[in-house]
C-alpha positions in Angstrom: 126.0 21.7 -66.8 124.6 25.1 -66.1 125.8 26.9 -63.1 123.7 26.8 -60.0 122.6 23.2 -60.5 122.5 21.1 -57.4 124.0 18.0 -59.0 120.6 16.3 -59.6 119.7 15.2 -63.1 116.2 16.2 -64.0 114.5 13.9 -66.4 111.6 15.5 -68.2 108.3 14.1 -67.0 109.9 12.5 -63.9 110.2 13.6 -60.3 112.3 12.4 -57.5 110.7 10.3 -54.7 109.7 12.3 -51.7 112.4 13.0 -49.3 115.3 12.8 -51.9 115.2 16.3 -53.1 118.3 18.2 -52.1 119.9 15.1 -50.7 123.0 15.4 -52.9 122.7 11.8 -53.9 121.2 10.2 -56.9 118.3 7.8 -55.9 116.7 5.0 -57.8 114.0 6.4 -60.0 110.8 4.3 -59.8 109.3 2.8 -63.0 106.7 4.9 -64.6 103.0 4.0 -63.9 100.4 4.4 -66.4 97.8 7.0 -65.4 94.4 5.7 -64.2 91.0 7.2 -64.6 88.1 6.9 -62.2 84.9 5.1 -63.3 81.4 6.2 -62.4 81.3 3.6 -59.6 84.3 5.1 -57.9 86.8 2.5 -59.1 89.9 3.1 -61.1 90.1 2.1 -64.7 93.5 1.2 -66.3 95.1 3.9 -68.3 97.1 3.8 -71.5 99.6 1.0 -71.6 97.9 -1.2 -69.0 97.2 -4.8 -69.7 93.8 -5.1 -71.1 93.9 -8.6 -72.4 91.5 -9.9 -69.7 87.8 -10.1 -70.9 85.5 -7.4 -69.6 81.7 -7.8 -69.2 79.6 -6.2 -71.8 77.6 -3.1 -70.7 74.3 -5.0 -71.0 75.4 -7.8 -68.7 76.9 -5.4 -66.3 73.7 -3.3 -66.2 71.6 -6.4 -65.4 73.9 -7.5 -62.7 73.7 -4.2 -61.0 69.9 -4.2 -61.1 69.9 -7.6 -59.4 72.7 -7.2 -57.0 73.3 -3.5 -56.7 72.3 -1.3 -53.8 68.8 -0.5 -55.1 67.4 -4.1 -55.3 69.4 -6.0 -52.8 67.7 -8.8 -50.8 66.6 -6.7 -47.8 65.0 -4.1 -49.9 63.3 -6.6 -52.2 61.8 -8.4 -49.2 60.7 -5.2 -47.6 59.1 -4.1 -50.8 57.2 -7.4 -51.3 56.1 -7.3 -47.7 54.7 -3.8 -48.1 52.9 -4.9 -51.3 51.4 -7.9 -49.4 50.1 -5.7 -46.6 48.5 -3.2 -49.0 46.9 -6.0 -51.0 45.5 -7.6 -47.8 44.1 -4.4 -46.5 42.5 -3.6 -49.9 40.9 -7.1 -49.9 39.6 -6.6 -46.4 38.2 -3.2 -47.3 36.4 -4.6 -50.4 35.0 -7.5 -48.3 33.7 -5.1 -45.6 32.1 -2.8 -48.1 30.4 -5.6 -50.1 29.1 -7.5 -47.1 28.0 -4.3 -45.3 26.1 -3.3 -48.4 24.4 -6.7 -48.5 23.5 -6.4 -44.9 22.1 -2.9 -45.3 20.0 -3.9 -48.4 18.4 -6.9 -46.6 17.9 -4.8 -43.5 16.1 -2.2 -45.6 13.8 -4.8 -47.2 13.3 -7.1 -44.3 13.1 -4.7 -41.3 11.8 -1.5 -42.8 10.2 -1.3 -46.2 8.6 -4.7 -46.4 7.0 -4.6 -42.9 5.8 -1.0 -43.6 4.3 -2.0 -47.0 2.5 -4.9 -45.2 1.2 -2.6 -42.5 -0.1 -0.2 -45.2 -1.9 -3.1 -47.0 -3.3 -4.1 -43.6 -4.6 -0.5 -43.2 -6.4 -0.8 -46.6 -7.9 -4.1 -45.4 -9.1 -2.7 -42.1 -10.7 0.3 -43.8 -12.4 -1.9 -46.4 -13.8 -4.2 -43.7 -15.0 -1.2 -41.7 -17.1 -0.1 -44.6 -18.3 -3.6 -45.2 -19.6 -3.8 -41.6 -21.1 -0.4 -41.9 -23.0 -1.5 -45.0 -24.2 -4.6 -43.2 -25.4 -2.6 -40.3 -27.4 -0.5 -42.6 -28.6 -3.6 -44.5 -30.0 -5.5 -41.5 -31.5 -2.4 -39.9 -33.5 -2.8 -36.7 -35.0 -6.1 -37.8 -35.2 -8.3 -34.7 -34.5 -11.4 -36.7 -30.9 -10.1 -37.1 -30.3 -8.9 -33.5 -27.4 -11.3 -32.8 -25.9 -10.6 -36.2 -26.2 -6.8 -35.5 -24.2 -7.2 -32.3 -21.5 -9.3 -34.0 -21.3 -6.7 -36.9 -20.9 -3.8 -34.4 -18.1 -5.7 -32.6 -16.3 -6.4 -35.9 -16.7 -2.7 -37.0 -15.0 -1.6 -33.7 -12.3 -4.2 -34.1 -11.4 -3.0 -37.6 -11.7 0.6 -36.4 -9.1 0.0 -33.7 -6.9 -1.9 -36.2 -7.0 1.0 -38.6 -6.0 3.4 -35.8 -3.0 1.2 -34.8 -1.9 1.0 -38.5 -2.3 4.8 -38.8 -0.1 5.4 -35.8 2.8 3.6 -37.5 2.0 4.8 -41.0 4.2 8.0 -40.8 7.4 5.9 -40.5 6.3 3.9 -43.6 6.4 7.1 -45.7 9.2 9.0 -43.9 11.3 9.3 -47.1 8.3 9.7 -49.5 6.7 13.2 -49.6 3.7 11.8 -51.6 3.3 9.0 -49.1 3.4 11.5 -46.2 0.6 13.5 -47.9 -1.4 10.3 -48.4 -1.1 9.4 -44.7 -2.2 12.9 -43.6 -5.2 12.6 -46.0 -6.2 9.3 -44.4 -5.8 10.7 -40.9 -7.8 13.8 -41.6 -10.6 12.1 -43.6 -11.1 9.1 -41.4 -12.6 11.1 -38.6 -15.2 12.5 -41.0 -15.9 9.0 -42.3 -16.5 7.6 -38.8 -18.8 10.6 -37.9 -20.9 9.9 -41.0 -21.2 6.2 -40.2 -22.2 7.0 -36.6 -24.9 9.4 -37.8 -26.1 6.9 -40.4 -26.5 4.2 -37.7 -28.3 6.7 -35.4 -30.8 7.6 -38.1 -31.4 4.0 -38.9 -32.0 3.1 -35.3 -34.5 6.0 -35.0 -36.4 4.9 -38.1 -36.7 1.2 -37.0 -36.4 0.3 -40.7 -36.8 -3.3 -41.8 -33.9 -5.3 -43.3 -32.9 -4.2 -46.8 -35.0 -1.0 -46.7 -33.0 1.6 -44.8 -34.4 5.0 -44.0 -33.7 7.5 -46.8 -31.8 9.9 -44.5 -29.6 7.1 -43.1 -28.9 5.8 -46.7 -27.9 9.3 -47.9 -25.6 9.7 -45.0 -24.0 6.3 -45.6 -23.6 7.2 -49.3 -21.5 10.2 -48.2 -19.4 8.1 -45.9 -18.9 5.3 -48.5 -18.0 7.8 -51.3 -15.5 9.5 -48.9 -13.9 6.2 -48.2 -13.7 4.9 -51.8 -12.8 8.2 -53.4 -10.3 9.6 -50.9 -9.4 7.4 -48.0 -8.8 4.0 -49.8 -6.8 5.5 -52.7 -4.6 7.4 -50.2 -4.0 4.1 -48.2 -3.2 2.3 -51.5 -0.7 5.1 -52.4 1.2 4.4 -49.1 1.3 0.7 -50.0 2.4 1.3 -53.5 5.1 3.8 -52.3 6.6 1.3 -50.0 6.4 -1.5 -52.6 8.3 0.8 -55.0 10.9 1.4 -52.4 11.4 -2.3 -51.9 11.6 -2.8 -55.7 14.3 -0.1 -56.1 16.3 -1.4 -53.1 16.1 -5.0 -54.4 17.3 -4.1 -57.9 20.1 -1.9 -56.6 21.2 -4.6 -54.1 21.2 -7.3 -56.8 23.5 -5.1 -59.0 25.8 -4.3 -56.0 26.1 -8.0 -55.0 26.9 -9.0 -58.6 29.6 -6.3 -58.9 30.8 -7.0 -55.3 31.5 -10.7 -56.2 33.9 -9.6 -58.9 35.5 -6.9 -56.6 36.3 -9.6 -54.1 38.1 -11.6 -56.8 39.8 -8.5 -58.1 41.3 -7.8 -54.6 41.6 -11.2 -53.1 43.5 -12.9 -56.0 46.2 -10.1 -56.1 46.7 -10.5 -52.3 47.2 -14.2 -52.8 49.6 -13.6 -55.6 51.6 -11.1 -53.6 51.9 -13.6 -50.7 53.0 -16.3 -53.2 55.7 -14.0 -54.6 57.0 -13.2 -51.2 57.1 -16.9 -50.3 59.0 -17.6 -53.6 61.5 -14.8 -52.9 62.3 -16.1 -49.5 62.7 -19.6 -50.8 65.2 -18.6 -53.5 67.2 -16.0 -51.5 67.4 -17.9 -48.2 67.5 -21.5 -49.4 64.5 -22.5 -47.4 61.7 -24.8 -48.8 58.8 -23.1 -47.0 58.2 -20.2 -44.6 55.5 -21.5 -42.2 54.1 -18.1 -41.1 53.7 -17.0 -44.7 52.2 -20.4 -45.7 49.6 -20.0 -42.8 48.9 -16.4 -43.9 48.3 -17.6 -47.5 46.0 -20.3 -46.3 44.0 -18.0 -44.1 43.7 -15.5 -47.0 42.5 -18.2 -49.4 39.9 -19.3 -46.8 38.9 -15.7 -46.3 38.4 -15.1 -50.0 36.3 -18.3 -50.3 34.2 -17.4 -47.3 33.6 -13.9 -48.6 32.5 -15.2 -52.0 30.2 -17.8 -50.2 28.7 -15.1 -48.0 28.1 -12.8 -51.0 26.4 -15.6 -52.9 24.4 -16.5 -49.8 23.3 -12.9 -49.3 22.0 -12.9 -52.9 20.1 -16.1 -52.2 18.6 -14.7 -49.0 17.7 -11.5 -50.9 15.9 -13.4 -53.7 14.0 -15.5 -51.1 13.0 -12.5 -49.0 11.9 -10.3 -51.9 11.0 -12.2 -55.0 9.7 -15.4 -53.4 8.2 -14.2 -50.1 7.6 -10.5 -50.1 6.0 -10.3 -53.5 3.5 -13.0 -52.4 2.9 -11.2 -49.1 2.0 -8.0 -50.9 -0.1 -9.7 -53.5 -2.1 -11.7 -50.9 -2.4 -8.7 -48.6 -3.8 -6.6 -51.3 -6.0 -9.4 -52.5 -7.5 -9.8 -49.0 -8.1 -6.0 -48.8 -9.8 -5.9 -52.2 -11.8 -9.0 -51.3 -13.3 -7.3 -48.2 -14.0 -4.2 -50.3 -15.9 -6.2 -53.0 -17.8 -7.9 -50.1 -18.9 -4.5 -49.1 -20.0 -3.7 -52.6 -22.2 -6.8 -52.4 -23.9 -5.3 -49.3 -24.1 -1.9 -50.9 -25.8 -3.5 -53.9 -28.6 -4.8 -51.7 -28.8 -1.7 -49.6 -29.0 1.0 -52.2 -31.1 0.0 -55.3 -30.7 3.4 -56.9 -27.0 2.8 -57.2 -27.1 -0.9 -57.7 -25.6 -0.9 -61.2 -22.6 1.2 -60.0 -22.0 -1.2 -57.1 -22.4 -4.2 -59.4 -19.7 -2.8 -61.7 -17.4 -2.0 -58.8 -17.9 -5.6 -57.6 -16.8 -6.9 -61.0 -13.8 -4.6 -61.2 -12.5 -5.8 -57.8 -13.2 -9.4 -58.7 -11.0 -8.9 -61.8 -8.3 -7.4 -59.5 -8.3 -10.6 -57.5 -8.4 -13.0 -60.4 -8.4 -11.4 -63.9 -10.2 -13.2 -66.7 -9.9 -11.0 -69.7 -13.1 -10.1 -71.5 -15.4 -11.7 -68.8 -18.6 -10.0 -67.7 -20.4 -10.7 -64.4 -22.6 -13.3 -66.2 -19.8 -15.1 -67.9 -17.1 -14.7 -65.3 -17.8 -17.9 -63.3 -17.8 -20.2 -66.3 -14.6 -18.8 -67.7 -12.8 -18.8 -64.4 -13.9 -22.4 -63.9 -12.4 -23.4 -67.2 -9.1 -21.7 -66.3 -9.2 -23.2 -62.8 -9.7 -26.7 -64.2 -6.7 -26.3 -66.5 -4.6 -25.1 -63.6 -5.6 -28.1 -61.4 -4.7 -30.5 -64.2 -1.3 -28.8 -64.4 -0.2 -26.4 -61.7 2.3 -24.7 -64.0 -0.7 -23.5 -66.2 -2.2 -20.3 -64.8 -4.6 -18.7 -67.4 -5.8 -15.8 -65.2 -4.0 -12.8 -63.8 -4.6 -10.5 -60.8 -3.3 -11.0 -57.3 -4.2 -14.6 -57.2 -2.6 -15.3 -60.6 0.6 -13.6 -59.3 0.6 -15.8 -56.3 0.0 -19.1 -58.2 2.9 -18.3 -60.4 5.2 -17.7 -57.5 4.8 -20.9 -55.4 8.0 -21.5 -53.5 7.5 -22.7 -50.0 6.2 -25.9 -48.3 2.4 -25.7 -47.8 2.0 -22.7 -50.1 0.6 -24.6 -53.1 -2.1 -26.2 -51.0 -3.1 -22.9 -49.3 -3.2 -21.1 -52.6 -5.4 -23.8 -54.1 -7.8 -23.4 -51.2 -8.0 -19.7 -52.0 -8.9 -20.4 -55.6 -11.6 -22.9 -54.6 -13.1 -20.5 -51.9 -13.0 -17.6 -54.3 -14.9 -19.6 -56.9 -17.5 -20.6 -54.3 -17.9 -17.0 -53.1 -18.5 -15.8 -56.6 -21.3 -18.5 -57.0 -22.8 -17.2 -53.8 -22.8 -13.7 -55.1 -24.8 -14.7 -58.2 -27.3 -16.4 -56.0 -27.7 -13.2 -53.9 -28.4 -11.2 -57.1 -30.8 -13.8 -58.4 -32.8 -13.7 -55.1 -32.9 -9.9 -55.2 -34.1 -9.9 -58.9 -36.8 -12.3 -57.9 -38.1 -9.9 -55.3 -36.9 -12.0 -52.3 -35.0 -9.2 -50.7 -35.0 -10.5 -47.1 -33.9 -13.9 -48.3 -31.1 -12.2 -50.2 -30.1 -10.3 -47.0 -30.2 -13.5 -44.9 -28.1 -15.4 -47.4 -25.6 -12.5 -47.8 -25.1 -12.0 -44.1 -25.5 -15.6 -42.9 -22.7 -17.3 -41.1 -24.1 -20.9 -41.4 -22.3 -23.3 -43.7 -23.2 -22.7 -47.3 -24.2 -19.1 -46.8 -22.3 -16.2 -48.3 -20.6 -14.8 -45.2 -19.6 -18.3 -44.1 -18.0 -19.0 -47.5 -16.3 -15.6 -47.4 -14.8 -16.5 -44.1 -13.4 -19.6 -45.7 -11.9 -17.4 -48.4 -10.5 -15.0 -45.8 -9.0 -17.9 -43.8 -7.3 -19.4 -46.9 -5.9 -16.0 -47.8 -4.6 -15.7 -44.3 -2.9 -19.1 -44.6 -1.1 -18.2 -47.7 -0.1 -14.9 -46.2 1.3 -16.7 -43.1 3.4 -19.1 -45.1 5.0 -16.3 -47.0 5.4 -14.1 -44.0 7.2 -16.9 -42.1 9.5 -17.4 -45.1 10.2 -13.7 -45.3 11.1 -13.6 -41.6 13.2 -16.7 -41.9 15.2 -15.4 -44.9 15.8 -12.1 -43.1 16.9 -13.9 -39.9 19.2 -16.2 -41.8 20.8 -13.2 -43.6 21.2 -11.4 -40.2 22.9 -14.4 -38.7 25.2 -14.9 -41.7 26.2 -11.2 -42.0 25.9 -10.2 -38.4 28.4 -9.3 -35.7 29.9 -12.8 -35.7 30.9 -12.6 -39.3 32.4 -9.1 -38.8 34.4 -10.3 -35.7 35.7 -13.4 -37.6 36.8 -11.2 -40.5 38.6 -8.8 -38.2 40.4 -11.6 -36.4 41.4 -13.2 -39.7 42.8 -9.9 -41.0 44.8 -9.3 -37.9 46.2 -12.9 -38.0 47.2 -12.6 -41.7 48.9 -9.2 -41.2 50.8 -10.5 -38.1 51.8 -13.8 -39.8 53.1 -11.9 -42.8 55.3 -9.7 -40.7 56.4 -12.6 -38.5 57.4 -14.6 -41.6 59.9 -11.9 -42.9 61.2 -10.4 -39.7 63.7 -13.2 -38.9 65.1 -13.1 -42.4 65.6 -9.4 -42.3 67.4 -9.7 -39.0 70.2 -11.6 -40.7 71.2 -8.4 -42.5 71.6 -6.3 -39.3 
């Protein structure tokens, strides 16, 4: 033994237990332990020489177990994640519902409360202006003849009535063209030229009174002044008024087409957001059932039921909004505009009839204008003034035999192809019958004039007794008004129904349902998460 040793035997690779060094005694040396290595999870793995006979999980199985039971996807985190997914899906569905239904409400509001009423007022302006000129022509036609004294007073009263009506329509016309620069210019044109027209008519009447001219033979100065007034009306004022009507009608058409597209897309957006919300709630319910051994979670079941009802209600409201939109625009508004314009054109062609008698020098031009406007009301292609009545009668007989057959076009043809509401068919049939009779009266007036019986023609033209032209024209006007009233009521009813369905009540119900669903979802998972605290 080398000198200096302390009497302890040193075994290579061994060490004495702590506290035995230098003790002068030989302690029991512990059995050697195999070295261990640390695993990535912080656990020791057996070193060389350790017993490795026990089976060990394969890396794939171990990895899957860690994904399912490890710290990242343990039960609390999984439940919290699914809850967050449910809340996001529910809020997305609520946002989509609000956008779709608000868009539907806005589209119906634009058509029902703004553009459609404005278009009707613009058509009413055209009607009032047309009848003003018809009354002015009648005043010139009957002159100072004492046989027509009562008719003259009645005609003056009607002229003033239409003048006031046109003034009222003009006061509201700027709002009808607020978003249409061309319409604004048209309104300004009507306003600036109407004063000139009224001044010319007043001067024509004054000259006629001073001349004491007989019926049908106005004073030359009065006739020339009236020509200027009538030309101003027909060449500038009426086209400008018609431009306002057409502009508003185009706005309604654009809004309607866009809203139909939006509602169709919105229906699918509701499904695309509502079904995932239901799926997320079902997944959360399933997770709680599996992890907590409970058959059903009542708050989550209630939330799922409310969401399903909300999706169903949203789809029904969207479909209903589309139905109200079709009723308001395609079925009611289109007929309102067609009949409003037909009435305005009818009064204008009635004025052409009086102009024809008043101004022999321009009789051919007024006769052609009468035919053109007749065709605008009920177009029979290829018909002349002499053949029109027979060809319209053949088309009318075919229509009466089968109401689905309409062999003429124009405003009246458009209306007869768009019969929708109770009482509309009967009123439209009365329009057709009255229009045919009025056309027969017109030919009689022309025949009397061609026979040299001018005063008889004037009497028949302006007469209000049954069977005379003006009386039959009043029947036509009344029938047009009846059709207009049927469709206007239907338009108002469709807009009111849409307002009720998509109004504040629906918005409040939707808000309460969303609040309830969110609260029930949180309430359903909160007790389960408390178990992990």
